[in-house]
C-alpha positions as CSV (number, residue, x, y, z in Angstrom):
1,M,-10.9,25.3,-13.5
2,T,-12.6,22.5,-11.5
3,D,-13.8,23.7,-8.1
4,L,-12.8,21.0,-5.5
5,S,-13.1,23.2,-2.4
6,G,-16.4,21.6,-1.3
7,N,-15.2,18.1,-1.4
8,P,-13.5,18.0,2.0
9,R,-16.8,19.1,3.7
10,R,-18.7,16.6,1.6
11,F,-16.2,13.9,2.6
12,I,-16.9,14.5,6.3
13,L,-20.6,14.4,5.8
14,F,-20.4,11.2,3.7
15,T,-18.2,9.3,6.2
16,V,-20.2,10.3,9.2
17,F,-23.6,9.4,7.8
18,Y,-22.2,6.3,6.1
19,N,-20.4,4.8,9.1
20,A,-22.4,5.9,12.2
21,R,-25.4,3.7,11.7
22,A,-28.3,3.7,14.2
23,Y,-29.0,0.0,14.0
24,Y,-25.5,-1.0,15.2
25,P,-26.3,-1.4,18.9
26,V,-29.2,-3.8,18.0
27,L,-27.8,-5.5,14.9
28,A,-28.0,-9.1,16.0
29,I,-31.5,-8.9,17.7
30,L,-32.8,-7.0,14.7
31,F,-32.3,-10.0,12.5
32,L,-33.4,-12.4,15.3
33,D,-36.7,-10.5,15.9
34,L,-37.4,-10.7,12.1
35,G,-37.4,-14.5,12.5
36,L,-33.9,-15.7,11.8
37,T,-32.0,-18.0,14.1
38,L,-28.7,-16.9,15.6
39,D,-26.7,-19.4,13.5
40,Q,-28.4,-18.0,10.4
41,F,-27.4,-14.5,11.4
42,V,-23.8,-15.5,11.9
43,L,-23.8,-17.2,8.5
44,L,-25.1,-13.9,7.0
45,N,-22.0,-12.3,8.4
46,L,-19.9,-14.9,6.6
47,I,-21.6,-13.8,3.3
48,W,-20.9,-10.2,4.2
49,A,-17.2,-10.9,4.9
50,A,-16.8,-13.0,1.8
51,T,-18.3,-10.3,-0.4
52,I,-15.8,-7.7,0.9
53,F,-13.0,-10.2,0.5
54,L,-13.9,-10.9,-3.2
55,F,-14.5,-7.3,-4.2
56,E,-12.0,-5.2,-2.2
57,V,-9.2,-5.4,-4.8
58,P,-11.5,-4.9,-8.0
59,S,-13.2,-2.0,-6.4
60,G,-9.9,-0.3,-5.7
61,A,-8.9,-0.8,-9.4
62,L,-12.2,0.6,-10.5
63,A,-11.9,3.7,-8.3
64,D,-8.5,4.5,-9.9
65,T,-9.9,3.8,-13.4
66,I,-13.4,5.1,-13.7
67,G,-13.3,7.5,-10.9
68,R,-13.8,7.7,-7.1
69,K,-17.0,9.7,-7.3
70,K,-18.7,6.9,-9.3
71,L,-17.7,4.3,-6.7
72,L,-19.0,6.5,-3.9
73,V,-22.3,7.0,-5.7
74,T,-22.5,3.2,-6.2
75,A,-21.8,2.7,-2.5
76,A,-24.6,5.0,-1.5
77,V,-27.1,3.4,-3.9
78,L,-26.2,-0.1,-2.5
79,M,-26.7,1.3,1.0
80,V,-30.2,2.5,0.0
81,V,-30.9,-1.0,-1.4
82,E,-29.6,-2.9,1.7
83,M,-31.8,-0.7,4.0
84,S,-34.8,-1.2,1.8
85,C,-34.4,-5.0,2.1
86,L,-34.6,-4.8,5.9
87,L,-37.6,-2.4,5.8
88,L,-39.5,-4.7,3.4
89,A,-38.5,-8.0,5.0
90,P,-41.6,-9.8,6.3
91,R,-41.4,-10.9,9.9
92,N,-41.2,-14.7,10.1
93,G,-41.3,-14.7,6.3
94,G,-39.4,-17.9,5.7
95,A,-37.6,-18.2,2.4
96,L,-38.5,-14.6,1.4
97,L,-37.1,-13.2,4.7
98,L,-33.9,-15.2,4.3
99,T,-33.5,-14.1,0.7
100,L,-33.9,-10.4,1.5
101,C,-31.5,-10.7,4.4
102,V,-28.9,-12.4,2.0
103,V,-29.4,-9.6,-0.5
104,N,-28.9,-7.1,2.4
105,R,-25.6,-8.6,3.4
106,I,-24.3,-8.8,-0.2
107,C,-25.2,-5.2,-0.9
108,S,-23.7,-4.2,2.4
109,G,-20.4,-6.0,1.5
110,L,-20.3,-4.5,-2.0
111,S,-21.1,-1.0,-0.6
112,E,-18.2,-1.3,1.9
113,A,-15.8,-2.5,-0.8
114,C,-16.8,0.4,-3.1
115,A,-16.5,3.1,-0.4
116,S,-13.3,1.6,1.1
117,G,-10.5,4.0,0.2
118,A,-12.4,5.8,-2.6
119,D,-13.7,8.5,-0.2
120,E,-10.3,9.2,1.3
121,A,-8.6,9.2,-2.1
122,L,-11.1,11.7,-3.5
123,A,-10.8,14.0,-0.5
124,Y,-7.0,13.8,-0.4
125,D,-6.7,14.7,-4.1
126,S,-9.1,17.6,-3.6
127,L,-6.8,19.4,-1.3
128,P,-4.4,22.0,-2.6
129,E,-1.1,20.4,-3.6
130,S,0.9,23.0,-1.6
131,G,0.8,21.8,2.0
132,R,-1.4,18.8,1.1
133,A,0.0,16.5,3.8
134,G,-0.6,19.0,6.6
135,A,-4.1,19.8,5.3
136,W,-4.9,16.1,5.2
137,D,-3.9,15.6,8.8
138,K,-6.2,18.4,9.9
139,L,-9.0,17.1,7.7
140,L,-8.6,13.6,9.1
141,A,-8.6,14.8,12.7
142,T,-11.7,16.8,12.1
143,T,-13.4,13.8,10.4
144,M,-12.5,11.5,13.3
145,R,-14.0,14.0,15.8
146,W,-17.3,14.3,13.8
147,R,-17.4,10.5,13.4
148,S,-17.1,10.1,17.1
149,V,-20.0,12.6,17.7
150,G,-22.1,10.8,15.0
151,F,-21.3,7.4,16.5
152,V,-22.4,8.4,20.0
153,I,-25.7,10.0,18.7
154,A,-26.4,7.0,16.5
155,M,-25.8,4.4,19.3
156,V,-28.0,6.2,21.8
157,L,-30.7,6.9,19.2
158,G,-30.7,3.4,17.8
159,G,-31.0,1.7,21.2
160,L,-33.9,4.0,22.3
161,L,-35.8,3.7,19.1
162,Y,-35.7,-0.1,19.1
163,D,-37.4,-0.5,22.5
164,P,-41.2,-0.2,22.2
165,V,-41.6,0.5,26.0
166,P,-40.1,4.0,26.2
167,I,-41.5,4.8,22.7
168,N,-45.1,4.0,23.7
169,R,-44.8,5.7,27.0
170,L,-44.5,9.0,25.0
171,L,-47.5,8.2,22.9
172,P,-51.3,8.3,23.7
173,E,-52.7,4.8,24.2
174,N,-54.6,4.8,21.0
175,L,-51.4,5.6,19.0
176,H,-49.2,2.9,20.5
177,L,-46.9,1.2,18.0
178,S,-46.5,-2.5,17.5
179,A,-43.1,-4.0,18.5
180,D,-42.5,-5.0,14.8
181,L,-43.0,-1.4,13.7
182,V,-40.8,0.0,16.4
183,H,-38.0,-2.5,15.6
184,R,-37.9,-1.0,12.0
185,L,-37.3,2.6,13.3
186,P,-33.5,2.3,13.6
187,V,-33.5,0.9,10.0
188,A,-35.6,3.8,8.8
189,V,-33.1,6.2,10.3
190,V,-30.2,4.5,8.5
191,F,-32.3,4.5,5.3
192,C,-32.5,8.3,5.6
193,Q,-28.8,8.4,6.3
194,A,-28.3,6.4,3.0
195,L,-30.3,9.0,1.1
196,V,-28.1,11.8,2.6
197,C,-25.0,9.8,1.5
198,L,-26.4,9.5,-2.0
199,V,-27.1,13.3,-2.3
200,V,-23.7,14.1,-0.9
201,S,-21.9,11.7,-3.3
202,L,-23.8,13.1,-6.3
203,R,-22.6,16.6,-5.4
204,M,-18.9,15.5,-5.1
205,V,-16.6,16.7,-7.8
206,E,-14.1,14.3,-9.4
207,P,-10.6,15.6,-9.2
208,P,-8.6,15.7,-12.5
209,R,-6.7,12.4,-13.0
210,H,-4.1,11.2,-15.4
211,A,-5.6,9.8,-18.5
212,G,-4.7,6.6,-20.2
213,H,-5.9,4.0,-17.7
214,N,-7.0,0.7,-19.0
215,V,-9.6,-1.1,-17.0
216,G,-8.4,-4.6,-17.8
217,G,-4.8,-3.7,-17.3
218,T,-5.6,-2.0,-14.0
219,F,-7.4,-5.1,-12.8
220,R,-4.5,-7.3,-13.8
221,S,-1.9,-5.0,-12.2
222,A,-4.0,-4.8,-9.0
223,F,-4.3,-8.6,-8.7
224,K,-0.7,-9.2,-9.6
225,L,0.5,-6.7,-7.0
226,T,-1.8,-8.1,-4.4
227,L,-0.6,-11.7,-5.0
228,E,3.0,-10.7,-5.0
229,T,2.6,-8.7,-1.7
230,A,0.6,-11.6,-0.1
231,R,3.4,-13.9,-1.0
232,W,5.9,-11.6,0.7
233,V,3.6,-11.1,3.8
234,F,3.2,-14.9,4.3
235,T,6.8,-15.8,3.7
236,H,8.4,-13.0,5.8
237,P,8.5,-14.4,9.3
238,K,7.7,-11.2,11.2
239,T,4.7,-10.2,9.1
240,L,3.5,-13.8,8.9
241,V,3.4,-14.0,12.7
242,V,1.7,-10.6,13.1
243,V,-1.0,-11.4,10.5
244,V,-1.8,-15.0,11.6
245,I,-1.9,-14.3,15.3
246,G,-3.7,-11.0,14.7
247,L,-6.5,-12.5,12.6
248,T,-6.9,-15.3,15.2
249,I,-7.6,-12.8,17.9
250,D,-9.6,-10.5,15.7
251,S,-11.9,-13.2,14.3
252,I,-13.2,-14.3,17.6
253,V,-13.5,-10.8,19.1
254,R,-15.1,-9.4,16.0
255,N,-17.6,-12.3,15.8
256,F,-18.6,-11.5,19.4
257,A,-18.9,-7.8,18.4
258,T,-21.6,-8.7,15.8
259,I,-23.7,-10.7,18.3
260,T,-23.3,-8.3,21.3
261,S,-27.0,-7.3,21.3
262,S,-28.0,-11.0,21.5
263,Y,-25.6,-11.4,24.4
264,Y,-27.0,-8.3,26.1
265,R,-30.5,-9.8,25.9
266,L,-29.1,-13.0,27.4
267,I,-27.8,-11.1,30.4
268,E,-31.1,-9.4,30.8
269,L,-30.2,-5.8,29.9
270,P,-33.2,-3.7,28.7
271,E,-33.0,-2.9,25.0
272,W,-33.0,0.9,25.5
273,T,-29.6,0.6,27.2
274,Y,-27.8,-1.0,24.2
275,G,-27.2,2.4,22.5
276,F,-25.8,3.9,25.7
277,I,-23.4,1.0,26.0
278,G,-22.3,1.5,22.4
279,A,-21.8,5.2,23.1
280,A,-19.8,4.5,26.2
281,L,-17.5,2.1,24.2
282,G,-17.1,4.9,21.6
283,L,-15.9,7.3,24.4
284,L,-13.6,4.6,25.8
285,G,-12.1,4.3,22.3
286,W,-10.5,7.7,22.8
287,F,-8.2,6.4,25.5
288,V,-7.1,3.1,23.7
289,P,-4.6,4.7,21.3
290,G,-2.6,6.3,24.2
291,I,-2.6,3.1,26.2
292,A,-1.6,1.1,23.1
293,T,1.2,3.5,22.3
294,R,2.7,3.1,25.8
295,L,2.5,-0.7,25.7
296,N,4.0,-0.9,22.2
297,N,6.9,1.3,23.2
298,R,7.5,-0.8,26.3
299,F,7.0,-4.4,24.9
300,S,7.8,-6.2,21.7
301,T,5.2,-6.8,19.0
302,L,4.9,-10.4,20.1
303,G,4.6,-9.3,23.7
304,N,1.7,-7.0,22.8
305,L,0.0,-9.7,20.8
306,G,0.4,-11.9,23.9
307,I,-1.2,-9.2,26.1
308,A,-4.1,-8.9,23.6
309,A,-4.6,-12.7,23.5
310,G,-4.5,-12.9,27.3
311,L,-7.0,-10.2,27.7
312,A,-9.2,-11.8,25.1
313,L,-9.1,-15.1,26.8
314,L,-9.9,-13.5,30.1
315,G,-12.9,-11.7,28.6
316,L,-14.1,-14.8,26.7
317,T,-13.9,-16.8,29.9
318,A,-15.8,-14.2,32.0
319,L,-18.6,-14.2,29.3
320,T,-19.5,-17.8,29.9
321,P,-21.4,-17.4,33.2
322,A,-23.6,-14.8,31.5
323,W,-24.0,-12.9,34.7
324,P,-27.2,-10.7,34.6
325,V,-26.2,-7.1,34.1
326,Y,-22.6,-7.5,35.3
327,G,-21.8,-9.6,32.2
328,I,-21.4,-6.3,30.5
329,L,-17.9,-5.9,32.0
330,P,-16.2,-8.7,30.0
331,A,-18.1,-7.6,26.9
332,M,-16.7,-4.1,27.2
333,L,-13.2,-5.5,27.8
334,L,-13.4,-7.6,24.6
335,M,-14.7,-4.6,22.5
336,T,-11.8,-2.3,23.7
337,I,-9.3,-5.1,22.8
338,M,-10.1,-4.5,19.1
339,G,-8.7,-1.1,19.1
340,Y,-5.5,-2.2,20.9
341,L,-5.0,-5.1,18.6
342,G,-5.6,-2.9,15.5
343,F,-3.0,-0.4,16.7
344,T,-0.4,-3.1,17.4
345,V,-0.9,-4.9,14.1
346,S,-0.9,-1.7,12.0
347,R,2.3,-0.4,13.8
348,A,4.1,-3.7,13.2
349,L,3.2,-3.9,9.5
350,H,4.2,-0.3,8.9
351,A,7.6,-1.0,10.4
352,E,8.2,-4.0,8.2
353,A,6.7,-2.9,4.9
354,D,8.5,-1.0,2.2
355,S,6.9,2.4,1.4
356,A,6.3,1.3,-2.2
357,K,4.0,-1.5,-1.1
358,R,2.8,-0.2,2.2
359,A,-0.8,0.3,1.1
360,T,-1.0,-3.1,-0.5
361,V,0.4,-4.8,2.6
362,L,-2.4,-3.2,4.6
363,S,-4.9,-4.4,1.9
364,V,-3.6,-7.9,2.2
365,K,-4.0,-7.7,6.0
366,G,-7.6,-6.6,5.6
367,L,-8.3,-9.4,3.1
368,A,-6.7,-12.0,5.5
369,F,-8.6,-10.6,8.5
370,N,-12.0,-10.7,6.6
371,L,-11.3,-14.3,5.5
372,G,-10.4,-15.3,9.1
373,Y,-13.5,-13.6,10.4
374,G,-15.7,-15.3,7.8
375,L,-14.3,-18.7,8.5
376,F,-14.8,-18.3,12.2
377,S,-18.3,-17.1,11.6
378,L,-19.0,-20.3,9.7
379,G,-17.6,-22.4,12.5
380,F,-19.5,-20.5,15.2
381,S,-22.8,-20.8,13.3
382,R,-22.3,-24.6,13.1
383,L,-21.5,-24.6,16.8
384,L,-24.8,-22.7,17.5
385,A,-26.8,-25.0,15.3
386,H,-25.4,-28.1,17.1
387,F,-26.9,-27.1,20.5
388,P,-30.6,-26.9,21.3
389,D,-31.9,-23.4,22.0
390,H,-34.3,-24.3,24.7
391,P,-34.7,-22.4,27.0
392,A,-34.0,-19.3,24.9
393,G,-30.3,-18.4,24.8
394,A,-29.1,-22.0,25.7
395,A,-27.3,-22.4,22.4
396,L,-25.5,-19.1,22.8
397,R,-24.4,-20.0,26.3
398,S,-23.1,-23.4,25.1
399,A,-21.2,-21.8,22.1
400,L,-19.6,-19.2,24.4
401,I,-18.3,-22.0,26.7
402,W,-16.9,-24.1,23.9
403,Q,-15.0,-21.3,22.1
404,V,-12.9,-20.6,25.2
405,P,-10.8,-23.9,25.1
406,A,-10.7,-23.7,21.3
407,F,-9.2,-20.1,21.5
408,A,-6.8,-21.1,24.3
409,L,-5.5,-24.1,22.3
410,A,-5.2,-22.1,19.1
411,T,-3.3,-19.2,20.7
412,M,-1.0,-21.4,22.7
413,T,-0.1,-23.3,19.5
414,L,0.5,-20.1,17.5
415,F,2.7,-18.5,20.2
416,A,4.8,-21.6,20.5
417,W,5.2,-21.6,16.7
418,A,6.1,-17.9,16.7
419,A,8.7,-18.5,19.4
420,L,10.2,-21.3,17.3
421,L,10.3,-19.0,14.2
422,K,12.1,-16.4,16.2
423,R,14.6,-18.9,17.5
424,R,15.4,-20.1,14.0
425,A,15.8,-16.5,12.8
426,H,18.6,-16.1,15.3
């Protein structure tokens, strides 16, 4: 008899160490301090999003065919490789630096695609069949609590480890570390996290599954179901409006989320504070679902999307002066909007989707959002490259200004289109 009792605990360990990464609060400036430009970094995020977009469906089919454990081991190995690339990347290393960073982003995207869903599927199938739904709710709640704890610790630790000033204050003068070495410390921590994920995934036990799966047939079925569901999503007026408006808001807000540390540097925040800001945002995230629930119960889906768009426009506009220190307020507003938007979109799609294709609808939404994010990253990188970056940060200032009217025009057009569709439906 296969002993699956340890899998839930291993699932918690894996998801905490995999997702709560210490370099998150300094992600953008980590690449910039290695010698990349901001537009190159944004382009790297396009590569990351495109990789997830291309491999999300095949990885799901593989997980159901060759086993979830193998996909999780692969995800952990890829995480080790992606961290090794950053540890070995030479500062101002030209083509070699860019190549290693591209490999890092591809491995990161592949790893995300492999882990996506496979960890939860393995954990769910490891629970006793009797009362499985209730047990899963308890396990998921426990996992979310530990992930929040891990996220807070990782954010604070990553921000503190990246700043050479407080690090060297603790060391004797003859043992002071160079800025380049200190900047690798959060990456070294995540490399150790990757090793923990690898050990944990190797110790997982694959639950018994039905035999008779055919890899080619599974791939074909997965792609066919995804295409059929995508056709339904983009021809059904309510889901079409939710996904298109949702990805428009998500792409611009998520793009800012990836360059927050560069913005923090622009508004003259010391690097050691970045982690505390990330931890504060994690704590604020606890309150977002309650607020989102009340707003969604009071207003229609389109009304809630309008609130999210209005708040996003307010936050984007308030970013443009780049006020020293106080510029953190609109940044925090934008980051909390992501949770509210995600809740609203998920709630609307669950209400419209048939139970037989619910998971695939959410997968199509994820694919569309990643595509939208990737395309916006491409446009934003071209915008950054168009402006001179002298003095330092000038290109980012200009790009932040130009994205405001672009977002305002796009959302006004989309909401007018949504209102027209609604009128035609009646």
